[in-house]
C-alpha positions as CSV (number, residue, x, y, z in Angstrom):
1,X,-10.4,6.5,-21.4
2,X,-8.6,9.8,-21.2
3,X,-6.6,10.8,-18.1
4,X,-9.2,13.6,-17.5
5,X,-12.1,11.2,-17.7
6,X,-10.3,8.7,-15.5
7,X,-9.6,11.3,-12.8
8,X,-13.2,12.5,-13.0
9,X,-14.4,9.0,-12.2
10,X,-12.1,8.7,-9.2
11,X,-13.8,11.4,-7.4
12,X,-10.5,12.9,-6.4
13,X,-12.0,16.4,-6.2
14,X,-14.2,15.1,-3.3
15,X,-11.1,15.0,-1.1
16,X,-11.9,18.3,0.6
17,X,-12.1,19.4,4.1
18,X,-15.9,19.4,4.1
19,X,-15.9,15.7,3.1
20,X,-14.9,14.8,6.6
21,X,-18.5,15.5,7.8
22,X,-20.4,12.2,7.9
23,X,-23.8,11.0,9.0
24,X,-24.3,8.8,12.0
25,X,-23.6,5.1,11.5
26,X,-26.5,3.1,10.2
27,X,-28.4,1.1,12.7
28,X,-28.7,-2.6,11.8
29,X,-32.3,-3.8,11.2
30,X,-33.3,-7.2,12.4
31,X,-30.3,-9.5,12.3
32,X,-28.7,-7.8,9.3
33,X,-25.3,-6.3,10.0
34,X,-24.5,-3.2,7.9
35,X,-21.1,-1.7,7.8
36,X,-19.5,1.2,5.9
37,X,-15.9,0.8,4.6
38,X,-13.9,3.8,3.4
39,X,-11.0,3.2,0.9
40,X,-7.9,5.3,0.6
41,X,-8.1,4.8,-3.1
42,X,-10.3,6.2,-6.0
43,X,-12.7,4.0,-7.8
44,X,-10.7,4.4,-11.0
45,X,-8.1,2.0,-9.7
46,X,-9.9,-1.3,-10.5
47,X,-7.4,-3.5,-8.6
48,X,-6.8,-1.4,-5.5
49,X,-10.4,-0.4,-5.1
50,X,-11.6,-3.5,-6.9
51,X,-10.2,-5.7,-4.1
52,X,-12.4,-3.9,-1.6
53,X,-15.4,-4.4,-3.8
54,X,-14.5,-8.1,-4.0
55,X,-14.3,-8.4,-0.2
56,X,-17.6,-6.8,0.4
57,X,-19.3,-8.9,-2.3
58,X,-17.9,-12.2,-0.8
59,X,-19.0,-11.3,2.7
60,X,-22.5,-10.7,1.4
61,X,-22.5,-14.0,-0.5
62,X,-21.0,-16.0,2.4
63,X,-23.6,-14.7,4.9
64,X,-26.6,-14.9,2.6
65,X,-27.0,-11.2,2.5
66,X,-27.0,-10.9,6.3
67,X,-23.6,-9.0,6.6
68,X,-23.5,-6.1,4.2
69,X,-20.5,-3.8,3.7
70,X,-21.0,-0.6,1.6
71,X,-17.8,0.5,-0.1
72,X,-16.8,4.2,-0.4
73,X,-14.0,5.6,-2.5
74,X,-11.4,8.0,-1.2
75,X,-13.1,11.3,-0.3
76,X,-16.7,10.0,-0.3
77,X,-16.9,9.9,3.5
78,X,-13.4,11.0,4.7
79,X,-10.2,12.0,2.9
80,X,-7.9,9.1,2.0
81,X,-5.4,9.7,4.8
82,X,-8.0,10.1,7.5
83,X,-9.6,6.7,7.2
84,X,-7.7,5.3,10.2
85,X,-9.0,8.1,12.4
86,X,-12.5,7.4,11.3
87,X,-12.2,3.7,12.2
88,X,-10.6,4.5,15.6
89,X,-13.4,6.9,16.5
90,X,-16.1,4.6,15.3
91,X,-17.3,7.0,12.7
92,X,-17.2,4.1,10.2
93,X,-16.7,0.4,11.0
94,X,-13.9,-0.3,8.6
95,X,-11.4,1.0,6.0
96,X,-9.3,-0.5,3.3
97,X,-5.9,1.2,3.1
98,X,-2.1,0.9,3.3
99,X,-1.3,1.1,7.0
100,X,2.0,2.7,6.4
101,X,0.2,5.9,5.5
102,X,-0.1,6.4,9.3
103,X,3.5,6.3,10.4
104,X,3.1,9.9,11.6
105,X,1.0,8.4,14.4
106,X,3.5,5.7,15.2
107,X,6.2,4.3,12.9
108,X,5.0,0.8,13.8
109,X,2.0,1.2,11.5
110,X,4.5,0.5,8.6
111,X,4.6,-3.2,9.4
112,X,1.0,-3.5,8.2
113,X,2.2,-2.6,4.7
114,X,6.0,-2.8,4.4
115,X,9.3,-1.3,5.5
116,X,12.2,-0.4,3.1
117,X,14.3,-3.4,2.2
118,X,11.8,-5.6,3.8
119,X,9.8,-8.7,3.0
120,X,8.5,-9.5,-0.5
121,X,4.9,-10.4,-1.0
122,X,5.3,-14.1,-0.5
123,X,7.4,-13.6,2.6
124,X,4.9,-11.1,4.0
125,X,2.1,-13.7,3.6
126,X,4.3,-16.3,5.4
127,X,5.1,-13.9,8.2
128,X,1.5,-12.8,8.7
129,X,-0.3,-16.1,8.4
130,X,2.3,-18.5,9.9
131,X,5.0,-16.5,11.5
132,X,2.9,-14.8,14.1
133,X,3.0,-11.5,12.2
134,X,-0.8,-11.1,12.4
135,X,-0.7,-11.7,16.2
136,X,2.1,-9.3,16.9
137,X,0.8,-6.5,14.6
138,X,-2.7,-6.7,16.1
139,X,-1.4,-6.6,19.6
140,X,-0.1,-3.1,18.5
141,X,-3.2,-2.0,16.5
142,X,-5.7,-3.0,19.1
143,X,-4.2,-0.4,21.4
144,X,-5.7,2.1,19.0
145,X,-9.0,0.1,18.9
146,X,-8.3,-1.4,15.5
147,X,-8.2,-4.9,14.2
148,X,-6.1,-5.3,11.0
149,X,-6.8,-8.1,8.4
150,X,-4.4,-8.7,5.5
151,X,-6.3,-7.7,2.4
152,X,-4.1,-7.3,-0.7
153,X,-0.5,-6.9,-1.9
154,X,0.8,-5.1,-4.9
155,X,4.0,-7.2,-5.0
156,X,7.3,-5.4,-5.6
157,X,6.7,-1.9,-6.8
158,X,8.5,0.4,-9.2
159,X,10.6,3.3,-8.0
160,X,8.7,5.9,-10.0
161,X,8.9,8.5,-12.7
162,X,11.7,11.0,-13.0
163,X,11.9,14.0,-15.3
164,X,15.7,13.8,-15.4
165,X,18.0,10.8,-15.5
166,X,19.5,9.9,-12.1
167,X,23.1,8.9,-12.2
168,X,24.5,9.4,-8.7
169,X,23.5,9.9,-5.1
170,X,24.5,13.6,-5.3
171,X,21.7,14.2,-7.8
172,X,19.1,13.2,-5.1
173,X,19.8,16.3,-3.1
174,X,16.9,18.8,-3.4
175,X,14.8,16.4,-5.6
176,X,11.1,16.9,-4.8
177,X,9.6,13.4,-4.8
178,X,6.2,12.1,-4.2
179,X,6.6,8.9,-2.2
180,X,4.5,7.0,0.4
181,X,5.4,5.2,3.6
182,X,8.8,5.0,5.2
183,X,10.8,5.1,2.0
184,X,10.5,8.9,2.1
185,X,12.3,9.1,5.4
186,X,15.1,7.0,4.0
187,X,15.5,9.2,1.0
188,X,15.2,12.4,3.1
189,X,18.5,11.3,4.7
190,X,20.0,11.6,1.3
191,X,18.7,15.1,0.7
192,X,15.4,14.3,-1.1
193,X,12.4,16.6,-0.3
194,X,9.6,14.1,0.0
195,X,5.8,14.6,-0.1
196,X,2.9,12.2,0.4
197,X,0.2,13.1,-2.1
198,X,-3.1,11.2,-2.6
199,X,-3.3,9.3,-5.9
200,X,-5.8,11.6,-7.6
201,X,-3.5,14.6,-7.1
202,X,-0.1,13.1,-8.3
203,X,-0.5,13.9,-12.0
204,X,-1.3,17.6,-11.5
205,X,1.6,18.0,-9.0
206,X,4.1,16.5,-11.4
207,X,2.6,18.5,-14.3
208,X,2.8,21.8,-12.4
209,X,6.3,21.2,-11.2
210,X,5.3,21.0,-7.5
211,X,7.3,17.7,-7.6
212,X,10.2,16.6,-9.8
213,X,9.4,12.9,-9.6
214,X,6.7,10.6,-8.4
215,X,6.1,7.0,-7.5
216,X,2.7,5.3,-7.0
217,X,2.6,1.6,-7.4
218,X,3.1,-0.6,-10.4
219,X,3.0,-0.2,-14.2
220,X,-0.7,-1.0,-14.5
221,X,-1.7,1.8,-12.1
222,X,1.0,4.2,-13.2
223,X,-0.2,3.9,-16.8
224,X,-3.7,4.8,-15.7
225,X,-2.4,7.9,-14.0
226,X,-0.6,8.9,-17.1
227,X,2.6,9.8,-15.3
228,X,4.6,8.7,-18.4
229,X,3.3,11.7,-20.3
230,X,5.2,14.1,-18.0
231,X,8.3,12.2,-16.8
232,X,9.9,9.6,-19.1
233,X,12.5,7.9,-16.9
234,X,10.9,5.0,-15.2
235,X,13.1,3.6,-12.3
236,X,13.2,0.4,-10.4
237,X,13.3,-1.3,-7.9
238,X,11.1,0.5,-5.4
239,X,13.2,-0.8,-2.5
240,X,10.8,0.8,0.0
241,X,8.0,-1.5,-1.2
242,X,9.3,-5.0,-1.8
243,X,5.9,-6.4,-1.1
244,X,3.3,-3.7,-0.1
245,X,0.4,-5.1,1.7
246,X,-3.0,-3.5,2.2
247,X,-5.1,-3.9,5.3
248,X,-8.8,-4.1,6.0
249,X,-8.9,-2.2,9.3
250,X,-11.9,-2.7,11.5
251,X,-13.1,-0.9,14.7
252,X,-12.2,-3.4,17.4
253,X,-15.6,-3.1,19.2
254,X,-17.5,-3.6,15.9
255,X,-15.3,-6.6,15.1
256,X,-15.6,-8.2,18.5
257,X,-19.4,-7.8,18.4
258,X,-19.7,-9.9,15.2
259,X,-21.0,-13.4,15.4
260,X,-18.2,-16.0,14.9
261,X,-19.7,-17.0,11.5
262,X,-19.6,-13.4,10.3
263,X,-16.0,-13.0,11.5
264,X,-15.1,-16.1,9.6
265,X,-16.8,-14.8,6.4
266,X,-14.8,-11.5,6.7
267,X,-11.5,-13.3,7.3
268,X,-12.2,-15.6,4.3
269,X,-13.1,-12.7,2.1
270,X,-10.0,-10.7,3.1
271,X,-7.8,-13.7,2.4
272,X,-9.3,-14.1,-1.1
273,X,-8.8,-10.4,-1.7
274,X,-5.2,-10.7,-0.6
275,X,-4.6,-13.5,-3.1
276,X,-6.7,-11.9,-5.9
277,X,-4.9,-8.6,-5.9
278,X,-1.4,-10.1,-6.3
279,X,-2.6,-12.4,-9.0
280,X,-4.3,-9.6,-10.9
281,X,-1.2,-7.3,-10.8
282,X,1.0,-10.2,-11.9
283,X,-1.3,-10.7,-14.9
284,X,-1.7,-7.1,-16.0
285,X,1.7,-5.6,-15.2
286,X,3.8,-7.2,-18.0
287,X,1.6,-5.9,-20.7
288,X,1.3,-2.5,-19.1
289,X,5.1,-2.2,-18.9
290,X,5.4,-3.2,-22.6
291,X,2.9,-0.4,-23.5
292,X,4.7,2.2,-21.4
293,X,8.1,1.4,-23.1
294,X,6.5,1.4,-26.5
295,X,5.1,4.8,-25.7
296,X,8.5,6.3,-24.9
297,X,9.1,5.4,-21.3
298,X,12.8,4.8,-20.6
299,X,13.4,2.0,-18.2
300,X,16.3,2.6,-15.7
301,X,17.6,0.6,-12.8
302,X,18.7,2.6,-9.7
303,X,22.5,3.0,-9.7
304,X,24.2,0.7,-7.2
305,X,25.6,3.8,-5.4
306,X,22.0,4.9,-4.8
307,X,20.9,1.5,-3.6
308,X,23.9,1.2,-1.3
309,X,23.5,4.6,0.2
310,X,19.8,4.0,0.7
311,X,20.4,0.7,2.4
312,X,22.8,2.4,4.8
313,X,20.4,5.2,5.5
314,X,17.6,2.7,6.1
315,X,19.7,0.9,8.7
316,X,20.1,4.2,10.5
317,X,16.4,4.9,10.3
318,X,15.4,1.5,11.7
319,X,17.7,2.1,14.7
320,X,16.3,5.5,15.3
321,X,12.7,4.3,15.1
322,X,13.5,1.4,17.4
323,X,14.9,3.8,19.9
324,X,11.9,6.1,20.0
325,X,9.1,3.6,19.6
326,X,8.9,0.3,21.7
327,X,6.2,-0.9,19.5
328,X,8.3,-0.4,16.4
329,X,11.3,-2.2,18.0
330,X,9.2,-5.2,18.9
331,X,7.8,-5.5,15.4
332,X,11.0,-4.8,13.7
333,X,13.0,-7.4,15.7
334,X,10.2,-9.9,15.1
335,X,10.0,-9.3,11.3
336,X,13.8,-9.0,10.8
337,X,14.5,-12.4,12.5
338,X,11.9,-13.9,10.2
339,X,13.4,-12.2,7.2
340,X,16.9,-13.5,7.9
341,X,15.6,-17.1,7.6
342,X,13.5,-16.3,4.6
343,X,16.5,-14.8,2.8
344,X,18.6,-17.8,3.5
345,X,15.9,-20.1,2.0
346,X,15.0,-17.9,-1.0
347,X,18.7,-17.6,-1.9
348,X,18.9,-21.4,-2.3
349,X,15.9,-22.2,-4.4
350,X,13.8,-19.3,-5.3
351,X,16.6,-16.8,-6.0
352,X,18.8,-19.1,-8.0
353,X,15.8,-20.3,-10.1
354,X,14.7,-16.7,-10.8
355,X,18.2,-15.5,-11.6
356,X,18.6,-18.3,-14.2
357,X,15.2,-17.9,-15.8
358,X,15.8,-14.1,-16.1
359,X,18.6,-14.8,-18.6
360,X,16.7,-17.3,-20.7
361,X,14.6,-16.8,-23.8
362,X,11.2,-18.4,-23.7
């Protein structure tokens, strides 16, 4: 499939102002519950959007067709970065998104996805399911009338595509970079001009020179966007997304009105979607990376000077956000305490094993 055909299938052009107008929520007939769920992602991304389709399908199966969730790609009902507003207002019952898209409302939304130099995917699952992360985050999200269920993780992401090789911190100054979440705020401290652009618009922005570099997710998705055709330097690691989680966000009134069996079905489906997404990416990324390199992509690791400067800038940002947002401070302190213990454990077994295996030939 060509990039043009791919983008046409995504429906990216539908992300227009007029798309925000929606019909009144459907009224359930008999004992059937019908919800609408809007994604922040185009249909062309078979893993990001495919996870939502899996969740909806499982809910239907687990309830014998009595709980039906219609899925809508970015722009079909509302633009991709307005899905939280739509759930808060009750325009739709649910969305599937990366909560860190909404840090403009409150930086605490980042903890539903990730913070720079934060938890990896396994650690995020541990924090959420067994470390009271779900409880603490939903205490925050319910103040906006939203219940957040963990519903996907990309794992550690790449740092993105650069038209020019990056050799020093000084070369970051003035760089126009498409980046999502809080990582942009870290890099802004180093002089980067950051922009948050929807997936369907990244290619054209990079092609036209509106931006000099762009990150999206992982090799599999980046390959589908065709970013390697414009910028050949492919950098890693994406330190701002060590384990980027997605959320299935539900209007709290709609969630609380569900029968317990339907809540259990939704929770089970989201948990499966969370596991499925990570497993899918771990399967398809290695081959995608091989293809990108074979096609001319030049793999580069961020210079240590860039990583060190970014880590320092992130510590400053975390302190600033903690000072201005009590919700952020509560979640940051909670997650950071958990992260310290995780790092101590991963350094002993997981880290040493991975370091050794990375140097071996299989």
